[in-house]
C-alpha positions as CSV (number, residue, x, y, z in Angstrom):
1,X,13.5,9.1,-9.1
2,X,10.3,10.8,-10.0
3,X,8.8,12.3,-6.6
4,X,5.3,13.5,-8.0
5,X,2.3,12.2,-8.7
6,X,-1.6,12.3,-8.4
7,X,-1.7,10.0,-4.9
8,X,-4.1,12.2,-2.7
9,X,-2.2,13.2,0.7
10,X,-2.6,15.0,3.6
11,X,0.2,17.3,4.6
12,X,1.3,15.9,8.1
13,X,3.2,18.6,10.1
14,X,3.4,16.5,13.5
15,X,2.3,13.6,15.3
16,X,0.9,13.0,18.6
17,X,1.3,10.6,21.2
18,X,-1.0,7.8,21.9
19,X,-3.1,6.3,24.7
20,X,-5.3,3.3,24.7
21,X,-8.8,3.0,25.3
22,X,-11.6,5.2,23.7
23,X,-9.7,8.4,23.5
24,X,-6.9,7.4,21.4
25,X,-6.2,8.6,17.9
26,X,-6.0,5.0,16.7
27,X,-9.8,4.5,18.0
28,X,-10.8,7.9,16.6
29,X,-9.5,7.2,13.1
30,X,-11.3,3.8,13.0
31,X,-14.4,5.0,14.6
32,X,-14.6,8.2,12.1
33,X,-13.4,5.6,9.1
34,X,-16.1,3.0,9.9
35,X,-19.1,5.8,10.3
36,X,-17.7,7.3,6.6
37,X,-17.8,3.8,5.3
38,X,-21.3,3.0,6.5
39,X,-22.8,6.4,5.2
40,X,-20.9,5.9,2.0
41,X,-18.5,8.9,2.3
42,X,-15.5,7.4,1.4
43,X,-14.7,8.4,-1.9
44,X,-13.5,11.4,-4.4
45,X,-16.8,12.9,-3.9
46,X,-16.6,13.5,-0.1
47,X,-12.8,15.3,-0.4
48,X,-13.6,16.6,3.2
49,X,-14.2,13.4,4.7
50,X,-11.0,11.7,3.2
51,X,-9.0,14.8,4.2
52,X,-10.3,14.4,7.9
53,X,-9.4,10.7,7.9
54,X,-5.9,11.2,6.3
55,X,-5.1,14.1,9.2
56,X,-6.4,11.7,11.9
57,X,-4.2,8.7,10.3
58,X,-1.3,10.8,10.4
59,X,-1.6,11.5,14.4
60,X,-1.7,7.7,15.2
61,X,1.4,7.0,17.3
62,X,3.3,4.1,16.9
63,X,3.1,3.4,20.6
64,X,-0.6,2.7,20.0
65,X,0.3,0.3,17.5
66,X,2.6,-1.6,19.8
67,X,5.7,-0.5,17.9
68,X,8.9,1.3,19.2
69,X,9.2,4.9,18.3
70,X,12.8,4.3,18.1
71,X,12.0,2.3,14.8
72,X,11.7,5.7,13.3
73,X,15.7,6.2,13.9
74,X,16.6,2.7,13.3
75,X,14.3,0.5,10.9
76,X,16.5,-2.5,11.3
77,X,15.6,-2.2,15.3
78,X,11.9,-2.8,13.6
79,X,13.1,-5.8,11.7
80,X,14.7,-7.1,15.1
81,X,11.6,-6.6,17.2
82,X,9.0,-7.6,14.6
83,X,11.2,-10.9,13.9
84,X,11.5,-10.3,9.9
85,X,14.3,-13.0,9.5
86,X,13.6,-13.6,6.0
87,X,12.1,-12.4,2.8
88,X,8.6,-12.9,3.7
89,X,6.0,-10.0,4.4
90,X,4.0,-9.9,7.8
91,X,0.6,-8.9,7.8
92,X,-0.8,-8.3,11.2
93,X,-4.4,-7.8,11.5
94,X,-6.2,-5.3,13.5
95,X,-9.7,-5.5,12.6
96,X,-11.8,-6.7,9.6
97,X,-15.3,-7.1,8.9
98,X,-17.6,-7.1,5.7
99,X,-17.0,-3.5,5.1
100,X,-13.3,-2.9,5.8
101,X,-10.0,-4.4,6.8
102,X,-7.3,-2.6,9.0
103,X,-3.8,-3.9,9.7
104,X,-0.1,-3.6,9.4
105,X,2.4,-4.8,6.6
106,X,5.6,-5.3,7.9
107,X,8.4,-5.5,5.2
108,X,12.2,-6.6,5.7
109,X,14.8,-4.9,3.6
110,X,14.2,-5.8,-0.4
111,X,10.8,-7.3,0.2
112,X,8.6,-6.4,-2.7
113,X,4.5,-6.6,-2.9
114,X,4.3,-6.8,-6.7
115,X,1.8,-4.6,-8.6
116,X,-1.7,-5.4,-8.1
117,X,-5.1,-3.9,-8.1
118,X,-7.8,-2.9,-5.6
119,X,-11.2,-3.3,-7.6
120,X,-14.1,-0.9,-6.6
121,X,-11.9,-0.2,-3.4
122,X,-10.8,2.8,-1.6
123,X,-7.5,2.4,0.3
124,X,-5.5,4.4,3.1
125,X,-1.7,3.9,3.7
126,X,0.6,5.2,5.9
127,X,4.2,4.5,6.1
128,X,5.4,4.1,10.0
129,X,9.0,3.7,9.7
130,X,11.8,2.9,7.3
131,X,12.0,3.6,3.7
132,X,9.4,2.3,1.0
133,X,9.3,2.9,-2.8
134,X,5.7,3.2,-4.2
135,X,5.0,2.9,-7.5
136,X,1.1,3.4,-9.1
137,X,-0.7,3.3,-12.0
138,X,-4.4,4.1,-13.3
139,X,-5.9,2.2,-16.1
140,X,-6.2,4.8,-19.0
141,X,-9.9,3.6,-19.5
142,X,-11.6,2.7,-16.6
143,X,-12.7,-1.2,-17.3
144,X,-16.1,-2.4,-16.6
145,X,-14.7,-5.4,-14.7
146,X,-11.4,-6.1,-13.2
147,X,-8.8,-7.3,-15.5
148,X,-8.0,-10.4,-14.6
149,X,-6.2,-12.1,-17.5
150,X,-4.4,-11.4,-20.7
151,X,-2.0,-8.7,-21.6
152,X,-1.8,-5.2,-23.5
153,X,-4.0,-3.6,-20.6
154,X,-2.8,0.5,-20.8
155,X,-2.3,2.1,-17.4
156,X,-0.5,5.2,-16.8
157,X,2.0,5.7,-14.1
158,X,0.8,8.6,-12.0
159,X,3.0,8.1,-8.5
160,X,6.6,7.1,-8.2
161,X,8.3,7.6,-5.0
162,X,10.1,6.5,-2.0
163,X,8.3,7.5,1.1
164,X,9.4,7.9,4.7
165,X,7.8,8.0,8.2
166,X,7.7,12.0,7.8
167,X,5.7,11.6,4.6
168,X,1.9,12.2,4.8
169,X,-0.2,9.2,4.4
170,X,-1.7,8.2,1.1
171,X,-5.1,7.5,-0.5
172,X,-6.1,5.4,-3.7
173,X,-9.7,5.2,-5.2
174,X,-11.4,2.7,-7.3
175,X,-10.5,4.8,-10.6
176,X,-8.0,7.2,-9.6
177,X,-5.0,8.0,-7.0
178,X,-3.1,5.0,-8.3
179,X,-5.4,2.0,-7.8
180,X,-2.8,-0.3,-8.9
181,X,0.2,0.1,-6.9
182,X,3.5,-1.9,-6.1
183,X,5.7,-1.7,-2.6
184,X,9.4,-2.3,-2.5
185,X,11.2,-2.0,1.1
186,X,14.3,-0.3,0.7
187,X,14.8,-0.5,4.4
188,X,12.6,-2.6,6.9
189,X,9.4,-0.9,7.5
190,X,5.8,-1.0,8.3
191,X,2.9,0.2,6.5
192,X,-0.8,1.1,8.3
193,X,-3.4,0.0,6.0
194,X,-7.2,0.5,5.8
195,X,-9.0,-1.0,2.9
196,X,-12.6,-0.4,2.1
197,X,-14.5,-2.8,0.8
198,X,-12.3,-5.6,1.7
199,X,-11.1,-8.3,-1.2
200,X,-13.9,-10.8,-1.5
201,X,-12.8,-13.9,-3.7
202,X,-14.1,-14.3,-6.2
203,X,-16.1,-11.2,-7.1
204,X,-13.3,-8.9,-5.7
205,X,-10.0,-10.8,-6.0
206,X,-6.5,-9.5,-6.1
207,X,-4.8,-9.5,-9.3
208,X,-1.0,-9.0,-9.9
209,X,0.4,-7.4,-12.9
210,X,4.0,-6.3,-14.4
211,X,5.1,-4.4,-17.5
212,X,4.4,-6.1,-20.6
213,X,7.7,-8.1,-21.8
214,X,8.5,-7.8,-25.4
215,X,8.4,-10.7,-27.4
216,X,11.7,-11.0,-28.8
217,X,13.6,-7.8,-28.2
218,X,14.9,-8.9,-24.7
219,X,18.8,-8.1,-24.5
220,X,20.4,-11.5,-22.8
221,X,23.7,-10.8,-20.8
222,X,26.6,-12.8,-22.5
223,X,27.1,-14.5,-19.2
224,X,24.0,-16.2,-19.7
225,X,22.2,-14.6,-17.1
226,X,18.3,-14.1,-17.4
227,X,17.2,-11.6,-19.9
228,X,16.8,-7.8,-18.9
229,X,13.1,-6.7,-18.0
230,X,11.6,-3.7,-19.7
231,X,12.6,-0.4,-18.4
232,X,10.8,1.5,-15.7
233,X,8.5,3.9,-17.2
234,X,8.5,7.7,-16.6
235,X,5.9,9.5,-14.8
236,X,2.8,10.3,-16.9
237,X,3.9,7.5,-19.4
238,X,1.5,5.1,-20.5
239,X,2.3,1.3,-20.7
240,X,1.1,-2.0,-21.3
241,X,0.8,-4.4,-18.3
242,X,0.0,-8.1,-18.4
243,X,-1.6,-10.2,-15.7
244,X,1.2,-12.6,-14.1
245,X,1.5,-14.8,-11.0
246,X,3.9,-13.5,-8.5
247,X,7.1,-15.9,-8.0
248,X,7.2,-18.5,-5.1
249,X,9.6,-16.3,-3.3
250,X,6.5,-13.8,-2.8
251,X,4.8,-14.7,0.4
252,X,2.8,-12.9,3.2
253,X,2.4,-14.6,6.2
254,X,0.4,-13.6,9.5
255,X,1.7,-11.9,12.6
256,X,0.1,-11.2,16.0
257,X,-0.9,-7.5,16.2
258,X,1.0,-6.0,19.5
259,X,-1.0,-3.0,19.7
260,X,-4.4,-1.6,20.9
261,X,-7.4,-3.1,19.6
262,X,-10.2,-1.1,18.2
263,X,-14.1,-1.6,18.2
């Protein structure tokens, strides 16, 4: 498995315990992110601001988010306590307005969010417990408008790794850092996510992609099972993507956020 890439990250060395209220690390991260967004500082041209936010994010404790620290050692405890009983992914909103969205994605083992884009967006992500496979691409040529249909769209694999609770937070930008990514839960896990600006249909939609399928060359197993899909690319490889609709088995449902509020 490739373990390198161009995803920006903060090298996390420790985590701090949390406390509710205005002095919590959770609130400090949110307040700093909100201020940076309002001043236009959350982008590649402001690395000091971005790295400061990544550092703060790495120190948010599970307790502040209403999660049990024992979930780090036993991700299946997380599945039990978060009621992840089937294949559905659960999203718990912490905060949302017209400038950003902030929340938790909780995955049962084996669940996948298919490859998707973040048009014009910056996204901070931190895995809180469990193991998550992250594969991320950037467009070879940045399109003037989001790509929402068709095939043959060239993208380069820039990140492919399994992240864990000890992994540093990640950040992607509108044109770099793996703006198109796919998440696959190797165990039950939870991801803390801050997106700015938020999705806003119809001008800023979430579009899903997959590796373009060869028109005729797919081998079919003698058992009559479905054709084998295209092989996964190597890190740095350029591939062609096609827009597709995720299967009906992909579902994200809302859940009640159990942690400290932010304001």
